[in-house]
C-alpha positions as CSV (number, residue, x, y, z in Angstrom):
1,X,-1.5,1.2,4.2
2,X,-4.4,3.6,3.7
3,X,-7.0,4.3,6.3
4,X,-9.5,2.5,4.0
5,X,-7.4,-0.6,3.8
6,X,-6.9,-0.6,7.6
7,X,-10.6,-0.3,8.1
8,X,-11.1,-3.3,5.9
9,X,-8.3,-5.2,7.7
10,X,-8.2,-3.9,11.3
11,X,-5.7,-6.6,12.4
12,X,-3.0,-4.9,10.3
13,X,-0.7,-2.7,12.4
14,X,-0.3,0.9,11.2
15,X,2.7,1.6,9.1
16,X,5.2,4.4,9.7
17,X,5.5,7.1,7.0
18,X,8.7,5.5,5.8
19,X,7.2,2.0,5.7
20,X,4.2,3.3,3.8
21,X,6.4,5.0,1.2
22,X,8.3,1.7,0.8
23,X,5.1,-0.2,0.4
24,X,3.8,2.2,-2.2
25,X,7.1,1.8,-4.2
26,X,6.7,-2.0,-4.1
27,X,3.1,-1.8,-5.3
28,X,4.0,0.6,-8.0
29,X,6.8,-1.7,-9.2
30,X,4.5,-4.7,-9.1
31,X,1.8,-2.9,-11.2
32,X,4.4,-1.6,-13.7
33,X,5.9,-5.1,-14.2
34,X,2.5,-6.7,-14.5
35,X,1.3,-4.1,-17.0
36,X,4.2,-4.9,-19.3
37,X,4.3,-8.6,-19.0
38,X,1.4,-10.0,-17.0
39,X,1.6,-12.5,-14.1
40,X,4.9,-14.2,-15.2
41,X,6.7,-10.8,-15.5
42,X,6.2,-10.1,-11.8
43,X,9.3,-11.7,-10.2
44,X,10.1,-10.9,-6.6
45,X,13.7,-10.1,-7.3
46,X,12.8,-7.7,-10.1
47,X,10.2,-6.0,-7.9
48,X,12.7,-5.6,-5.1
49,X,15.2,-4.0,-7.5
50,X,12.6,-1.8,-9.2
51,X,11.4,-0.5,-5.8
52,X,14.9,-0.1,-4.3
53,X,14.3,-2.5,-1.4
54,X,16.2,-5.5,-0.2
55,X,14.6,-8.8,-1.3
56,X,14.3,-9.9,2.3
57,X,12.4,-6.7,3.1
58,X,10.0,-7.3,0.2
59,X,9.2,-10.8,1.6
60,X,8.5,-9.3,5.0
61,X,5.8,-7.1,3.3
62,X,4.5,-9.7,0.9
63,X,5.4,-13.4,1.6
64,X,4.8,-14.4,-2.1
65,X,4.0,-13.1,-5.5
66,X,0.3,-14.0,-5.0
67,X,0.2,-11.9,-1.8
68,X,1.8,-9.1,-3.7
69,X,-0.5,-9.1,-6.7
70,X,-3.6,-9.4,-4.6
71,X,-2.4,-6.4,-2.6
72,X,-1.8,-4.7,-6.0
73,X,-5.5,-5.3,-6.9
74,X,-6.5,-3.9,-3.5
75,X,-4.5,-0.8,-4.3
76,X,-6.0,-0.5,-7.7
77,X,-9.5,-0.8,-6.3
78,X,-8.8,1.9,-3.7
79,X,-7.8,4.3,-6.5
80,X,-10.9,3.4,-8.4
81,X,-13.0,4.0,-5.3
82,X,-11.5,7.4,-4.7
83,X,-12.1,8.4,-8.4
84,X,-15.7,7.1,-8.3
85,X,-16.4,9.1,-5.2
86,X,-15.1,12.3,-6.9
87,X,-17.1,11.6,-10.0
88,X,-20.1,9.5,-9.1
89,X,-22.6,8.2,-11.7
90,X,-25.4,10.6,-12.6
91,X,-28.4,8.3,-12.8
92,X,-31.2,8.6,-10.3
93,X,-31.8,4.8,-10.2
94,X,-29.6,2.8,-7.8
95,X,-29.4,-0.2,-10.2
96,X,-28.3,2.0,-13.1
97,X,-25.7,3.8,-10.9
98,X,-24.1,0.5,-9.8
99,X,-24.0,-0.8,-13.4
100,X,-22.4,2.4,-14.6
101,X,-19.9,2.3,-11.7
102,X,-18.9,-1.3,-12.3
103,X,-18.6,-0.8,-16.1
104,X,-16.3,2.2,-15.4
105,X,-14.2,0.1,-13.1
106,X,-14.2,-2.6,-15.8
107,X,-13.0,-0.2,-18.5
108,X,-10.2,1.0,-16.2
109,X,-9.0,-2.6,-16.0
110,X,-9.6,-3.0,-19.7
111,X,-7.0,-0.3,-20.4
112,X,-4.4,-2.5,-18.6
113,X,-5.3,-6.0,-19.7
114,X,-2.0,-7.6,-18.6
115,X,-2.2,-6.0,-15.2
116,X,-5.9,-7.1,-14.9
117,X,-5.0,-10.7,-15.9
118,X,-2.1,-10.8,-13.4
119,X,-4.3,-9.7,-10.5
120,X,-7.2,-12.0,-11.4
121,X,-4.8,-14.9,-11.7
122,X,-3.4,-14.1,-8.3
123,X,-6.9,-14.1,-6.8
124,X,-7.5,-17.5,-8.5
125,X,-4.3,-19.0,-7.1
126,X,-4.7,-17.6,-3.6
127,X,-4.8,-20.1,-0.8
128,X,-5.8,-19.7,2.8
129,X,-2.6,-17.8,3.6
130,X,-3.9,-15.0,1.4
131,X,-7.4,-14.9,2.9
132,X,-7.0,-11.6,4.7
133,X,-5.9,-9.9,1.4
134,X,-8.6,-11.6,-0.6
135,X,-11.2,-10.5,2.0
136,X,-10.0,-6.9,1.7
137,X,-10.4,-7.0,-2.1
138,X,-14.0,-8.3,-1.5
139,X,-14.8,-5.6,1.1
140,X,-13.5,-2.9,-1.2
141,X,-15.6,-4.2,-4.1
142,X,-18.6,-4.3,-1.8
143,X,-17.9,-0.7,-0.6
144,X,-17.8,0.5,-4.2
145,X,-21.2,-1.1,-4.9
146,X,-22.8,0.2,-1.7
147,X,-21.5,3.7,-2.4
148,X,-23.0,3.6,-5.9
149,X,-26.3,2.4,-4.5
150,X,-26.5,5.6,-2.3
151,X,-28.6,4.0,0.4
152,X,-30.2,6.3,2.9
153,X,-30.3,3.5,5.6
154,X,-28.0,0.5,6.4
155,X,-28.3,-2.2,3.8
156,X,-30.7,-5.1,4.7
157,X,-29.7,-8.7,4.6
158,X,-31.4,-9.1,1.3
159,X,-29.6,-6.1,-0.2
160,X,-26.2,-7.4,1.1
161,X,-27.0,-10.8,-0.5
162,X,-27.7,-9.0,-3.8
163,X,-24.4,-7.1,-3.5
164,X,-22.5,-10.3,-3.1
165,X,-24.2,-11.8,-6.2
166,X,-23.3,-8.6,-8.1
167,X,-19.7,-8.8,-6.9
168,X,-19.4,-12.4,-7.9
169,X,-20.9,-11.7,-11.4
170,X,-18.5,-8.8,-11.9
171,X,-15.4,-10.9,-11.0
172,X,-16.7,-13.7,-13.2
173,X,-17.3,-11.3,-16.1
174,X,-13.8,-10.0,-15.8
175,X,-12.4,-13.6,-15.9
176,X,-14.5,-14.6,-19.0
177,X,-13.5,-11.4,-20.8
178,X,-9.8,-11.9,-20.0
179,X,-10.0,-15.4,-21.3
180,X,-11.6,-14.3,-24.5
181,X,-14.9,-16.0,-23.8
182,X,-17.0,-12.8,-23.5
183,X,-17.1,-9.5,-25.4
184,X,-17.4,-6.1,-23.7
185,X,-21.0,-5.9,-25.0
186,X,-21.8,-9.2,-23.3
187,X,-20.1,-8.1,-20.0
188,X,-22.3,-4.9,-20.1
189,X,-25.5,-7.0,-20.6
190,X,-24.6,-9.3,-17.7
191,X,-23.7,-6.5,-15.3
192,X,-26.9,-4.6,-16.1
193,X,-28.9,-7.8,-15.7
194,X,-27.5,-8.7,-12.3
195,X,-27.9,-5.1,-11.0
196,X,-31.6,-5.5,-11.3
197,X,-31.4,-7.5,-8.1
198,X,-31.0,-4.1,-6.4
199,X,-34.5,-3.1,-7.4
200,X,-35.9,-6.6,-6.4
201,X,-34.3,-6.4,-2.9
202,X,-35.2,-2.7,-2.2
203,X,-37.3,-2.4,1.0
204,X,-40.9,-1.6,0.3
205,X,-41.8,2.0,1.2
206,X,-44.4,2.2,4.0
């Protein structure tokens, strides 16, 4: 588990180097299977075989397919976050930077629609037992948005509320696109519209 993931979920014990390598193989196998066949293609036995771990070991890491796919989404978001930090949006306006960032993340998922669908379905199916993993996905999405905003001071309560609304809209836009109920152009309009909340909640300069 990466340092970023541990920070988002401090209750998780640190993994040894060998355990971390095994976890990475499992997540890679999960992503590969989902990319080829979506949610239904991710079968725990096949994941175990593809990652060269015993089935019982796989279940110790991830108690169910939903746990595994939500963790896969967490892993994908961590990669996106690292990429966005290396290549941040160029706009001077916080709202524009966030919109550009979320559309870049959206297009990354668009390139792997079956993987995106599998991860979103897992989030939808997640019950309380998956709450820590779902919370980590939410925190990572929040961190991506806050980084893009480039705040010079800690976010206010109003700004954090705006971030939550933006996060909900982004996830909803992803679901509606995956279901064929929204075009990429409509998703872009919705994202740009909701990001205007950043301007509305910005503290007034004294």
